[in-house]
N, C-alpha and C positions, 0 to 999 in steps of 0.2 A: 545730619551725618549719615552716610550711606550704610544701610544695615550689612551686617558680618556675613551674609550667606551670599552676597555678591562680590565675595574675594575669593569663590570657587569655581573652577572651570568644570564642564560636564563632557565637553567635546573639544577634540582639537586637530588640528592637522598635523600629521607624523613630522616628527624632527627631519626626516631624510628628505621630505618634500621642499626644504627652505622655509616653510612659512612659520609663523606663528599666531596664525589665526585660530581662536577658540570661541566657544559657545558658553556662556555663565549656564551654571549647573540650574538654577531656579528656572531660567527659560527652558533647558531642554525638558525639565520635569513638567513644565506647563505644556510645552508642545505634546507631550505623550499623553497628557490629560485631554487636551482638546481633541485628539485622534480619536479616544475613547467616548468622551461624550458625544462627539459629532457621530460615530459609528451608531450608538445608541439612537440617537435621533432620526436615523436614516434606516433603521432595520428595527421595524415595529415588533417582529417575533422576537427577537432579542430584548428589547425594551420590555414587552410583556413577561418573558420568563424570569426577569429580576425583580420587576415591579409586583406582579402577583405573588413571588415568593416571599417577599418582603411586606406584603400588604400595604403598600404604597399608592394612594390614589392618584398624587399630583405628580406632574414630572420633574418639577424644579428639585425637590427634597432626593431624587434618586440622580439626577446630574450633579449635584452637589456631592453626594455620597462617593460615587465614582469617580470624579474629578479628584476628590481629596486623596483617596487610595492610591490612584494612577499617579498623582504627584508627588507621592512619598515612594515610587518604585526604586528610586536610585539613591535613597538616604545613604547607604553605603559609601557613595562617592564623595561626601564629606570628610571621610577619613582621612588623617596626614598620610597613612599607607598609600591609598589610592591617589590621592593629590601629588605625592612624591614622585610619581612617574614622569611629571613635568616640573623638575626644578625652576626651569625657566619661568614657566607660569606662576608657580608660587612666589616667586622673587617679584615678577611684576603686578602680581595682584595684591600681595600681603607683604612685600618689600622685607622677607626673610628669607633664611634659607631653609631646606627641609630637614626634619629630624631623622638622620641616619638611623636610627635605633627603630624605626617603625618602617621595616620593609614591606612591599605589597605581596604577602605571601597568602592571604584569604582573599577570596573574590569580593567583589564589592556587594552583590546581592545577597551574599551570606552577612556580610556586615551589616546590611540596613536590617535583616531579621534581627541580628543579636544586639544592635542597639535598641530596637523597640522591644524586644522581649525583656532584656536585662535593664533597660533603664527608663524608657519612654512609657512604657507600661504604667509604672508607678506613678509617672507624672500626670498622667491621663486621669488616674485615680484621685490624686491630690487637688487637681485643678478640675475636676468633673467636666472632663471635655464631652463626655458623652451623657451629662445630665447626672442627677443625683445617685443612679444607680450605675454608674461607670464600671465599678468592680464587677458586677454581674455581667456587663456586657463583653469584657475583655477576652473571655473565651470565644465568642462568636466573632470579635474582632480579629482575633489571632487567624481565623482561616483567610480573611481579606487580606492580611499583611503577609502571610505566607504566599498567598496567589501573586500578590505584586511584586514583592521582593525575588521571588522566583521565576523572574521574566527572562531568563537564559535558557529555557527548555528544560529545568528541572526544578524541583522545591530547593529552597535554600537548605543549607548543612546547619543544625543546631548546636553543633559544637564549637567551641573557642570563647575565647574572653575579648568584649569589644575593645575594652579600656587599652589593651595592647596595641590598638590600631588609630585610636582617637586621640587627640590631645584635648585639653579643656577647652581650647578656643572652638574647636570642631562642634563639640557638645552644644556650645552656646550658639552656634551658628545655626545648628539643627533645631533646636528649641525655638529660635527666631523664625526660623522659616515656617515651622509648625504653626507657630502663632498667627503667621500672616495667612497661611492656608485656610486656618479654621476661621477666620474673617472673611476670606474671600469664597471660601466653600462651607457654609453653615451645616453643621451636623445634625439638624433636627430631625431629619430622616431616620436617623439611626436610633433616635430616642423613641421616635413614633414606631418604629418596628418593633423595637424591643417592647414596649408597652403594649403592643397589640398582640404579639406572638407569645410572649413569656420567655422565658430564659432559655429553657429546654428547646424549644421549637426555633427560636431564634439563632441558637448555635447549630442545629440540626441541618436548617436552610442554608446558613452561611457555609456550612461544609460542604454541603452539595453544591452550591453556586461557585464555590472556590474553583471546582474544575473548569468550569467555563470562564470565570472571570482571569484565571491565571492566562489561558488563550488569548481573551481581549487584551491583557498587559503585553504580551509577545507581539502579538500584531501592532497594537499602538507604538510600542516602543521601536518597532523595525520601521515603520511607516514615519513615525515621528524623528527619526534619526536620520532620514533623507535630506540633504543640504539643497536637492532641488526644490523642495517645499518649505524648508525651515531653515533659511540661511542665518548663518552665524551671528549673534550678536553680542557685543562687548561691552556696550556701554550701560549703564544703569537706568533703568525707567522701573515705574510704578508696577507691580505685580498685575495689579488690575487693568492697567492699560496694556501691558504685554499679552495679558490673557485673551483680550478682544483681537488681537492681531493671530496669535496662534489658532483661535477658533475659525478666523479667515483662511489661513494656510491649510486647516485640516481639512475643509469642506474641498479645495482644489485637489490636495493629495488623495484623499478617498475616492475620488470620481477618477483620478487618473490610475489608480492602482487596480481597480476593477474588482472589488471585493463587495460592492454595495450589492442588495437585492435589486433586481431588474423587475420592472413591471411584466408580468405574465399577459400574453396575448390569447384570446381564446380561439382555438383553431378546431376545425372538424377533422376527423380521420383521414378523409380524403384529401384534405389540404395538406395534412402532415405528410401522407404517404400516398401521393398521385398515382404511383405506379402500381398499388394493389387496387384493382377493380371491386373486388369484392372481399370483404373483411372475412377472416375466417370465424368459425364459431367462437373461440377464445377472444379473437379482436373485438368480435361484436359484444361479448359480455363485458370487456374492457369500455366499450363505448358507451353502454346503457346500464350497467348494474349499478344501484343506487349506493350513494358514498355517505357515510357519516362525517361528521366534521371534528371528530375525535381522532387522536393518534392511532393507528391501524397498521396491521400487517397482513399481507396477503401470499400466499403460496400459488403459483400457477405453475400446474404439471401437466405437460402435453409433450408429445414426440417431437423429435427433431425437424425442424422444417415446418412447423405448424405456426410459427409467427410469434414466438412468445416475447421477443425483444420489442416488434411494434406494439404488442398488446400492454406490455410494461410502460412503455412510453407513453401509449395514450392515457393510461390510468396514472401516472405521475403527472402528466399535464392536467389533469382533470382535478387532482390534488391540490396542484398549485392554482389553477384558477379559481377553486372555491375556497383559497385561503389557508390551506393546511400545510403548504410547502412554499418555499421560495426557489428551490431549483433540484437538481438530481444530481446523483452520483451512479456511475453504473461501475461495479465492481466484478472483474472477470478473474478465474483461476491461473491465465498464465499470461506473459507479455505478448505471445502470439495474437491469443484471443483480444487482448485489450487493442493490440494493433488494428484487428479486423473490425471490432466494435466501433473504434474511432472512425474508421473510414465510412461505415453505415451510418453513424450518428450525426457526422460533419454536416449533411445536407439537410438534417431535419432541425437541429437545435436553435437556428436563427429564428426559424418560425415561432418558436415557443415565448418567444420575449420580444417586448416593445422596442429596447434600446439595441445596444451593439455589444450584446455578453461575449465573454470569451469562453470557449470550448477547450478545455486542457486534457492534456494526455498525461497520465501518470502511472509510471511504473519504474522499476530499477533503472532500464536502459529504453529510453525512446526511440521510437522509429527513426524520428527527425532529433537527434542527440544534439544539434546544434546548440538549441536554448539551453538546455542542461548544462553542456560544456562551456558555455559563455559565462557562467556564475561567476561573478567578479571574487568571490570568496571562495575557495575550493571545498566541496563539502567536507572534505576529511580533516579541514583546518579547525581547531577550537575557537570558538568566538570570545577570547578573552580580551582583557583590557589594556594590553601591552600598548602603550601610545607609542612605543618606538617604531613599531612595524606598520605596513600600510594595511591596517585593519580598522579603518576609519567607519564611522557609523554610515555614512553613506554607502562605502563599500559592502557593508552586510545588508544594509537594503536592498541594494541592487543585485546582490546574490541571490537573496530570498525571491525575488521578482522574477529573476531567471530560472529558479529551481523549480520547474513543473510539477516534481514529485509534491512538492509542499504545496503550491498555488492552486494545484487540480482541485483541492477539497475546498479551498475558498472560493474558486471561481463558481459562477450560478450553475456551469453545466459541466461536468467532468467524467472521464473515463478513464479506469487504469486496474492493475491488479489488485485482488482483494487484500494483498500485503498492504498497500496504503491505508485501507480501511482499518485493518487489525492494529497497526501502529498508533490506533486512536486511544486503545485501552492498554498497551504493553508499557512496561516501565523502560521508556525509550524519551530520549531527547526530543523536545517538542511536540511531545503527546499532546498537552493540550491546546497547541494550535491546531492540530487534526481534530480532534474532538470540536473544537469551534467550527472547524470547517464544514464538517459533517450537520452542524445544527441547521434545522430548518430545510433540510433536503430530503427529498425522496433517496432514500438508499436501496438501490436495485443490486441484488447479488444474484449474478447469473451462475449457472451450472454448480450450485451450491452443493449438490452431492459430491463434490470435487473435494471438499473439505475432509481432512483426516481428522482424528480424534482431538488433536491439538488444536488445530485451525478451528475446529466447531467450537471447543469450549471458549477458545478466545473470541469466536464470533458470538457467542453467546452472551458475553460481558459487552461487547459493542451494542448488541440489540438492548440489553438492560440500560445502557447509559443514553443510547439514542431515544428510548422510549421515555427515559425520566425528563429530557429534554423537551419532549412532545414532537418527536419525529415520526415518521412512517416510513415501513420498509416493504418492498416487494421482494420476494425471493422466488427464482425460475429455476426449474429441473424437470427432467424426463425420467428421472430415476433415483426420486429420494425416500429412503427406507422410512417406515411409520415412527421407530423411535426418535429418529433424527428430526423430524418435522414437530414431535410432540416436544421436544428440548428446546428447539429454537423459538417455538411459540409460547412456550412457560417463562423463557427468559425475557421476552419482549413485555409479557404479562407483568412479570415481577417489576420492570422499571415503572409500570403504572400503578403499582402497589395492589395489583388484584391478585385474589385468592389464586392457586395452582389449578390450572384448566384441567378438567376429566379428559383423558385419552379418549378421542374420537377417530375412527377410522372407516374407510369406505373401499370397497371394491372397485368403485368406479375409477375410469381413466380414459380421457383428461379429466382432471378436477381441479376446481378452485377452492381454497381453504382460506377462510378469512377471519379475522378476530379484529375488535376494536373496544376502546374503553368503555365500560358499562356492559359489556357482555358477559356471561357465565360460561358460555359455551363456544367452541369454534362453530363457524357455519360452512358447512360442505355443499358446493355447487358442482354437480356434474355437468360436464361440457360433451357436446356432440363433437366426435373427431370429424375433422375435415376429409373428405374422400379420397382426395388427392394423396394424403399421408397415411391412409390405411393401406397396408399391405402385408402380405405374408411373404417372407424370405425362408428360402430351403437353408438349411444347416448341414454342412459335410464335416463331419469330424474326422479326422483323421490324425494318425500317430507317426506315419512316416513320411519325412522330409523330402525323399526322393519322389513321392507323390505329388506333393505341392510344387516341387521344381518343375516336373513334367507338366503338370496342369498351367503353369505361367507360362511357359515355353508354347504350348499349344494356344492359350488365349493370345498371347502376342501375334502368333504366327497368324491368328483369324483376324487382325488388325483391332484386336481389344486393348485398352488400356486398363493396367493393374495396379494396384496397390497391396504391399504385404507389409502389415504393421507387427513389428518385433518390440519385444518387452525391454532389450538393452541395446545399448550402442554397439556392443561387442557382437551381438547377434546380428545387428544390421549389417554390420562391417563384413562378418561371415557370409551373409546372404549375397552382398555386393560381389563377393568374390566368384560366387557361382556364376553370375552373368556378365562380369568385366570384360572377358575377352569374346562376348558374343554380341552386346549392345554397344553401339558408339554412345559418347558422352551426352549427346542429344538426346538418346532414347533412353538412359539410365540416370536416375536422380537418387540420391541419398539425403534423407534429410532427418537430423537429429540435432540434440541441444549442444553437442561439443563443435561447432564451427564458431569461427569469429563472426562477430555480430554482422559485419559488412556482407559476408558468405552467406549466412543465415537469411538475412532480409532478402538477398538476390535468389535464394531457393524458393523462400515463400513466393516471391512474385512470380517465378517459373513455374510454380506448381498451380498458381492460380491462373496463369496463362493457359496453360495445357489442359487443365482440368477442372476450371471454374464453370461458373454458369453459362459464361458466354463462349466457352472454346468450341471450337469447330472439329467436324471429323480429322481433317488433315492434323490438327494440332494434337489429337488424342492418340491416334492409331499407333499402335505397337511399341508405346512408351510404358515404362515400369519405374513404379516408386517404392523404394525400401524405407521404411521410417520407423521411428521410435514413436513413443507415445505423445509426443509434442503435435502428432498430425490428427490425433483423434477429436481435439475439441477446438483446434485453431484455426481451420482452413475451412472456408465454403466449397470445398471440392467434391469431384463426382467421379467416381471410377466405375467401369465396366464390371471388375472381377475385384473382390476383396478376400485377402487372406489375413488372419490374424493368428498371432500366438495366443495360447490359452491366457486369459485374463479374466478377473472377475465379472461378472453378469453385466453391472452397469457401465464398465468399460467396454464389453462387447456391444454393447446396444448403442453406445455412441459411435464406435467404429463402423457398425452396420449402418447408421446414418449417413455414412459417405458412400455407400454402394447404391449406386443408381439413383443418386439424390435428385437429379432434375429429370424430368421426362423427356425421353429423345426417342427417334426413331430407330430403325434396325441399324442404320449407319452411323449412329451417333450424333446426329445433328439435332439438337435443340427445338423442341416443340413450342410453338408460340403462346399455346394455352397452357397456363402452369397448372390447370386443372386437369389437362389430357392424361390419359394413361400411358405409361412408358411402354413402348413396342420392343423393348430389348429381351423380353422374355421374363421369366421368374428370376428375379435376384436370387443368388446363391453364396452364403457366406461360408467360407471355409476357413476352419478353426484347425490348428495344428497344436495337437496336446499328447500327454502321456496315455499310452495305451489305456482305454477305458476298462474299470474294473470295479465291481460291486464291494470289494473288499481289497482295496489298495494297501500297498506296502507304506510303512511310515515315509519312506522318500520316494513316494510313487512321483510328487512332481519335481522334486530336486535331481532325481536321477535323469530325468528327461531334460530339464532346465536348469544346470548348475548354476549359471551366471544370473539367471533371472528368479532364483528361488528367493532372494533377500528384497526383491521389488515387490512382490506380492508375499508377505511373509506368513498369511494366514491361508494354508494349504488347503484348509478345510472349505474357505470360500470357493475355491478353484475346483476342488472336488464336486462341490454341489453345483457349480456353474457346469462344468462337465456332465453331471447328471442330468440337469434341465436340457442340455443340447441333444442328449441322446433321441429326444423325439423327432429330431430331424427337421424341426420348422420353429419359428419365431413370428408370429402374428400380432402386428402393433396396430393399434395400442391395446388390442384385448389380452395380451398376455404379460403386458408391462408390470403390473401389479404383482401378479403371482411371481413372476420371474424374480423380481427383486426382493420380495420378502421371502422366498424361497431359498434365498443364498444369504440375505443379512437379518431375516427375522429372528426374534429372540426364542423361537421355539423348535428350531431346526434341529435334526439329529444327523450326526457324524459317526462313519465308523470308528470302532475302538482305536484302530491303527493310527488315525489322525488327532487321537485327544490330546497327546503330549504337545503337538504342534500347535493346535488350538488354544491350549491353556497357554503355552508360551507367547503366542500373539496377543490373548486376551489380557496377559500380564503386562505387556507392552502398550495395549491400549491404555488401560489403569493409568499406568505410570505417567503416559503422555498428557493422561487428564489432570495428573496431579502436577506436572511440571507446568501445564496451562494455568492451573490455579495459582500458583506461585508466582507466574511470571506478569499477571495482570493485575491491573489498578483495582484497589478495593474501595467500594463507595463509602464503606463505613470508616476507613481510615482517614479519608479525606486526602487533600493536595499536602502530603507531608513526607520529607525525604525519608526518615525513618534509617533503618540499619539496611536498606536497599540499594542495589547497584542500578542505576539508571543507564542503560547502555547509548551508545552512539547510535544514530540511525542506521550506520552501515552494519553493524554487528547485532543489532536486535533480533532475536529469533522470532520471524513470523510463522517459520514452519520448522518443524523438528526432522529427524533424519540425519543423513550424513551431512557434517561441516563442508561448505564450500569454498572454493577459492577463487578469487577473479585473476585469471591468467592473460596477460596482456601480450600478444605475440607480436616480436620483432625480429628482423632478418639483417644478417650483417650485408653490408653493401661494400666490399672493400674494407676501408678503415672506418666505415660510417655505419652506424647502427639506425635502421629505418624502422617505424612501426609497420606491421603487416598490411595496413589499409592505408592507402594514400588518400591525403586531404591536405588543402590549404592551409588549414588552421591545426596545428599539432594536436592539440586538446582533442579535436572531433577526431583526427586519425587515431589516437590511441582508444576512443571509445568504441570505434567501429572494429578496433582489433581485439576485444575483449573476448573471452568464453570463459564461461563457468566451469570448473572440474572440481570433483570430490578433493577435500583437503588432504585424505588418505593417499591421493595418487600424487598431487603438486602442492607441496607446502611451503617450499621455500626456493629461492633460484641458489644456482652453483657459482660460485664467484668465477669470474674469468680468469684463466691463468696469465693472461697478458694484462699487465698493468694497466696500459692506455685504454685497452678494451673496456677492463672493468671501470675505469673513471667515466667512460661513455654509457655505460648502464646506469652508473651513479647520477650521471647529470641527466638522464631522461626520468630517472625515478623523481627527482626532485621537482620535474616540471608536472608530475601526475597530481590529480585532485587530491589524493590521499597520501602523496610523498611516498608510497609504495608500503604503507602500512598496513593495508588490507589487500594487497595484490601483490600478484609475483610478474616480473618481465622474464619471459622465455625467450630468449635469444635464439635464433635458429641458422644455422649455417647450411649452405647449399652443399650438398654432397651427392654421391652417386645414388644414394637411396631416397634423395628428396631433401625437402628442408628440415633438419633435424636439430635437437637441442637437447638438453638433460636438465633435469631437476631434481629437487630432493623430495622423497615423499614422506607422508607421516606416519611414523611407527609408533609403537607402544607409548604411553604416558605423554603423549602430545608433543614427541620431539623428532623433529626432521631428521632423517639418518640416512636411508637406502637411495643413492641415485637412480633415478629412472630415465631410460631414452624416449623421446618423441618424436614423432614426425608430423608435419602438417601440410594438407594441400585441400586446395578448394573442393575437390571432389570427395574424398573420405572424411576429411575434417581432422581432428587431433586424435591420433591414436598412439598407444604405447607399443614401443619395440623391446627389443631385450634390454634387460637391466644392466647398468654399467658394470657392477661387480662381475656380472656372469661374463659379460665380453671380455675383462680382463682377465678372467681365468683361462678362457677359451684362448687368448693370444699368447698366455703363458705355457 
């Protein structure tokens, strides 16, 4: 007689495809178990993480343990409510109609947890599944069940009555299935681990491992759901026989997916970077410094252009070759910096591995958005189990494989924004998958000083979890305050159960700070600065914008290239107006974040062409770039003259790094020797700020820069920066430490008039820390839903500040609605047409007055990845004023209200016009 559990389907073709093909539920369960076990067999580090924590010496008990729990990840699918989604299959498999009184209203992942927690727990105790002490083991076992049933990106819900969804035959089938699994996968390992560790340690270690086992389950479920590797089987065969087939399929699948560790290839620095004839002192340290075999963290502090990235890659390579890591992920502060880093690393990463690993770029919008836009399952669509829609398991798997934002953390080598890393410890869907992706990687955080209070606290949680799993970290910065350094190192040490580290500081710069497990203090290693990056820049602090405008015109007339970095988009556009009638479009470039992605990428390419390392005098001469902060870290550009609006000292140091960045002769031609002295004369950084005063008014900064006052809300930091600039020079690297600590140090003194502003900024700082604490996962809580809202990835706050909206630019072409960017694939076109705007400015679209046009907009929204849920289509009409459109702004209480008019063009970007209400009043 065929066992009851063979009467249940696990995967099925959607009805609207005309097929009745299905995959039996027990087989899918074994597919997933096979993927997980095979992953463990080919991932020595992951194997070691579980085996050592559970005190298991032999392999088979661990493999049986993992296989058993992975095989029960879909227990909830035995429920009548789930099976009833396909009444035709219930009729075919069991010869009866579905029970209409059991609708599918609770997801199967939660149903799996509920039947275990409210029924199977007791059966496990009565039948001694885990030995005579089964009741004591259950608290620890619960963490494994939560992890495996919570395989759709978040832990299962603990609310609900399982009996409302299962009928008695379902319960019998579940019990019979588990009986067979316990024979196929003996649970001796659980009894052994509990006996060796004791009840308390067994539960604590199971709780910790649950964070990573949840990620293993998600990965195994997605790969095990791909019919390319696991074809549907409808005939009943013995589970032991099918288990052998499933393991063979899993071997093929995992090799094809590209998530297995690759063999590292030992390379010299010269082999990795043949273009660098002589390593810098920092790079020389990375080549020769003795390394421990324990988890470790390093901070490399050096000036811009000192080769920190190459030093970090070399150090990561050494950690990989000595067995401390299997890969690396480089996290950067912005999309543009990630794009630039991807280009630099693309030529290096293949040299690091024996095989053919994938290097993947991850951030919200990739330079090559095609792979992201090709996702079979749109990112905004919930991965539910409605069998009536085209949401097959294969589609989910293919969508995930095409979604580089997720896969970048699982590939051996990845580059992306820091947001992708922070999501690993925020309450967000698929958090566990990202945490698993970071496992056994050297995590390289570039420009770590760019983290604000909220991001830093989230990053600290990442470092703690990464250290807990035995990972290593390399931090890079030119301007990191001491208190921030101390907090990051302590967070890592906490993950290794070390005592809080004493604060150590040094006036030296450049400096390497290191710590590894077993040390009681951080180790400080001063580095000699490379002569080519040692320089003194004059500082000209001015309060008169007309003086700046005159200096720019004079420099352009002399054939120089100039960059003016401003603090807001509005200020960028205001500056553009001064030169729009003087310079043609080829010699005047506007660069800020409010451009459609296609136009922004084109502008990046223009800047690199005209001002990059290889730019010629003819390409540079007489050209002006007016940019916002997006240019201060993102591009390897080199200008003859640099003007900056007053910003905190760390930002000014970054901006000054783009001033005479690469050695050139007096005509602007690049010198062949990178160590040569620049011949353009002493660089001079112009800073436009409020008139200097030792006793400033409370509105000292806001009066001069009303729009930028909210960008850098701590005006005390700005005053301290202005004070430091009054000496008229910056010598790097000698002044770096004193400048940063003189502004961000804990003992700085401010004029009494700025105390109120400083107190308000400090209050916001501590509030942001509190929000970060609330939003990050807690090791002690374990992988549990609780009463916490686990956000979708689209809305998880990796950064605080103003809420933003993705605006998709469209234009009317007669009676047709076209995306702003042209592309043969419509989804790619919409991705290239996107721009981020503050939600207070654009929160909702205004319905079209013409019914036919309104339907066209709705049709466009239906094709979007998020169905328009997290984005706004701004339909532009060509008018005498340019391409213009109207959208609703966000007023108080998060309600869209006031209509605002907008204009877009590829030169100035998206800018606000007069609001519609005022225009109506003027017309009346």
